[in-house]
C-alpha positions in Angstrom: 82.6 131.0 102.8 85.9 132.7 103.6 88.6 132.2 101.0 92.4 132.3 101.5 94.9 133.0 98.5 98.3 131.4 98.6 100.9 130.2 96.2 101.9 126.6 95.7 104.9 126.0 93.5 104.5 129.5 92.3 100.8 128.9 91.3 98.3 131.3 92.6 95.6 129.4 94.3 92.3 130.3 96.2 90.9 127.9 98.6 88.3 127.7 101.4 89.8 128.9 104.7 90.5 125.9 107.0 91.6 123.7 104.3 95.0 122.0 104.7 97.9 122.5 102.5 97.4 118.9 101.2 93.7 119.6 100.2 94.7 122.8 98.5 97.4 121.0 96.5 95.1 118.1 95.5 92.4 120.5 94.4 94.9 122.2 92.1 96.2 118.9 90.9 99.5 119.1 92.6 100.8 115.8 93.8 102.2 115.5 97.3 103.3 112.0 98.3 101.4 110.6 101.4 101.2 107.3 103.2 99.4 107.8 106.4 96.7 109.9 104.8 93.5 108.3 103.7 90.6 110.3 102.5 87.5 110.0 105.0 89.5 109.8 108.3 91.2 112.3 110.4 94.9 113.2 109.4 97.6 112.7 112.1 100.8 113.6 110.1 102.5 110.4 111.2 104.5 109.3 108.1 106.1 112.8 107.3 106.2 112.0 103.7 103.9 115.0 102.9 106.4 117.5 104.4 106.5 120.8 102.5 108.7 123.9 102.7 106.8 127.2 103.8 108.3 130.6 103.3 109.3 132.2 106.6 109.1 128.9 108.6 112.6 127.3 109.3 111.5 123.7 109.3 109.4 121.5 106.9 105.8 121.0 107.8 103.4 118.1 107.1 100.9 119.3 104.4 98.2 117.0 105.7 97.8 118.7 109.0 99.0 122.3 108.1 96.2 124.7 107.4 96.5 127.3 104.7 96.9 130.9 105.7 96.6 134.1 103.7 99.7 134.9 101.5 101.4 131.5 102.3 104.1 130.4 99.8 104.6 126.7 99.7 107.0 124.5 97.9 106.2 120.8 97.5 109.3 119.5 95.7 112.8 120.7 96.3 116.1 118.7 96.4 116.0 118.9 100.1 112.4 117.7 100.4 113.0 114.8 97.9 116.1 113.7 99.7 114.1 113.8 103.0 111.3 111.8 101.5 113.7 109.2 100.2 115.5 108.9 103.4 112.1 108.4 105.3 111.2 105.5 103.0 114.7 104.1 103.5 114.1 104.3 107.3 110.6 102.7 107.2 112.1 99.7 105.1 115.1 99.3 107.4 112.9 99.5 110.7 110.5 96.7 109.8 110.8 93.3 108.1 109.9 94.5 104.6 110.9 91.7 102.3 108.9 92.3 99.2 109.5 89.0 97.6 107.8 86.9 100.3 105.1 89.4 101.3 101.4 88.9 100.5 101.2 92.5 99.4 104.0 92.3 96.9 102.9 94.3 93.8 100.1 95.8 95.9 101.8 97.6 98.5 101.8 101.3 99.0 105.3 101.3 100.6 106.8 99.5 97.7 105.0 102.1 95.4 106.4 104.9 97.3 109.9 103.6 97.2 109.6 103.5 93.4 108.1 107.1 93.4 110.8 108.6 95.5 113.7 106.7 93.7 114.8 104.5 96.6 116.3 101.1 95.4 118.2 100.5 98.5 118.5 101.7 102.1 121.6 103.2 103.6 120.5 102.2 107.1 121.0 98.9 108.9 118.0 96.6 108.8 116.7 96.3 112.4 115.0 92.9 111.8 112.5 93.5 114.6 110.9 90.5 116.1 107.5 91.7 116.9 104.5 89.5 117.5 102.5 88.0 114.7 98.9 87.4 115.7 96.7 85.0 113.7 94.4 84.4 116.8 91.4 86.0 114.6 89.5 83.4 112.6 89.6 85.4 109.5 92.5 87.8 109.7 96.1 88.1 110.9 98.5 90.8 111.7 102.3 90.7 111.2 103.6 93.6 113.2 107.0 93.3 111.7 105.5 94.7 108.5 103.7 97.7 110.2 105.0 101.2 109.6 102.7 102.9 112.2 100.7 104.9 109.8 97.7 104.2 112.2 95.2 104.0 109.3 93.9 100.8 110.8 93.4 102.6 114.2 91.5 105.4 112.7 89.3 103.6 110.4 88.4 101.2 113.2 87.6 104.0 115.5 86.1 106.7 113.2 84.2 104.7 110.6 83.4 101.4 112.2 83.2 102.8 115.6 84.7 99.7 117.1 88.0 100.9 118.4 89.7 97.7 118.4 93.2 99.1 117.6 95.5 101.3 119.5 99.1 102.2 119.7 101.2 101.2 122.7 104.9 101.6 123.8 107.4 104.1 122.9 110.4 104.2 120.4 111.5 100.8 119.3 108.9 99.2 121.7 106.0 100.9 119.7 103.4 98.5 118.4 99.8 98.2 117.3 97.6 96.5 119.9 94.3 95.0 119.7 91.9 95.6 122.7 93.9 95.9 125.9 96.9 94.2 124.3 95.0 91.0 123.8 95.1 88.4 121.1 93.0 89.9 118.3 90.5 86.8 118.2 89.7 87.5 121.9 88.6 91.1 121.3 84.9 91.2 121.6 84.7 94.7 120.1 85.9 93.5 116.7 83.0 93.1 114.2 85.3 91.4 111.7 84.4 94.0 109.1 87.8 93.9 107.5 88.1 97.7 107.0 91.5 97.7 108.9 92.6 95.0 106.2 91.7 97.2 103.5 93.1 100.3 104.9 96.5 98.8 105.7 99.0 100.1 103.2 101.6 97.4 103.6 99.9 94.1 104.2 100.8 94.1 107.8 97.0 93.2 108.4 95.9 90.5 106.1 93.1 88.0 105.4 94.2 84.5 106.2 95.1 82.4 103.1 94.9 85.4 100.9 97.0 85.6 97.7 98.2 88.7 96.0 95.4 88.6 93.5 92.9 88.4 96.3 94.5 91.3 98.1 94.3 93.4 94.8 90.6 92.7 94.5 89.9 93.6 98.2 91.6 97.0 97.7 88.3 98.1 95.7 86.7 98.3 99.3 88.8 101.4 99.9 86.2 103.4 97.9 83.7 102.7 100.8 86.3 104.0 103.3 87.0 107.0 101.3 83.3 108.1 100.8 82.0 106.8 104.1 82.1 110.1 105.8 80.7 112.1 102.9 77.8 109.7 102.5 77.2 109.4 106.2 77.7 105.7 106.1 79.9 105.3 109.2 78.3 103.9 112.3 78.4 106.7 114.6 
């Protein structure tokens, strides 16, 4: 096994070659905030909350998709990085309809938790109040796209673990949205196995169980353990 040595926050580390900066940091007990990252599925660097500073590189890079290299020097927390993370969370709140007091995920929402972690108590940006489609055509689940932060965890869990590939991204810019099937009502997509993995992977409550309460949602989050360990235990369907 090839080993790479690097520094993260001035700590000398030795990790397996090919590991990401995020994996190296987690192995050393160094916390880097993440939102789109979920153990067991492929990282895509969508949320940009795990951006870190690497010596010699003039821009911040996402730790989840940046591989370690010999002699690399990484900083995970600087005033610039913390301000960037806070601004990113503010933009996520402003871009969608994230009204915590009326959301089924209130108290069990990773975006809400992230706002607390980065010290965000208001957003400096104008709320966009999007009017995206709410789809409750599925007999058990629903999706409120106005709460979606485009982390694509649902897309990847459905594709890589369940093997159904019900979800996908469509559109560009402000017209971007998560679609089911070929932009069909969710309840009409025959590929959906109604497994509910997308519900458990969703960090914000955009995808929800019909009639669920906050307490029910909290209980369901225990199913994430299966998602996290599915690849290691070879429990995914393909």
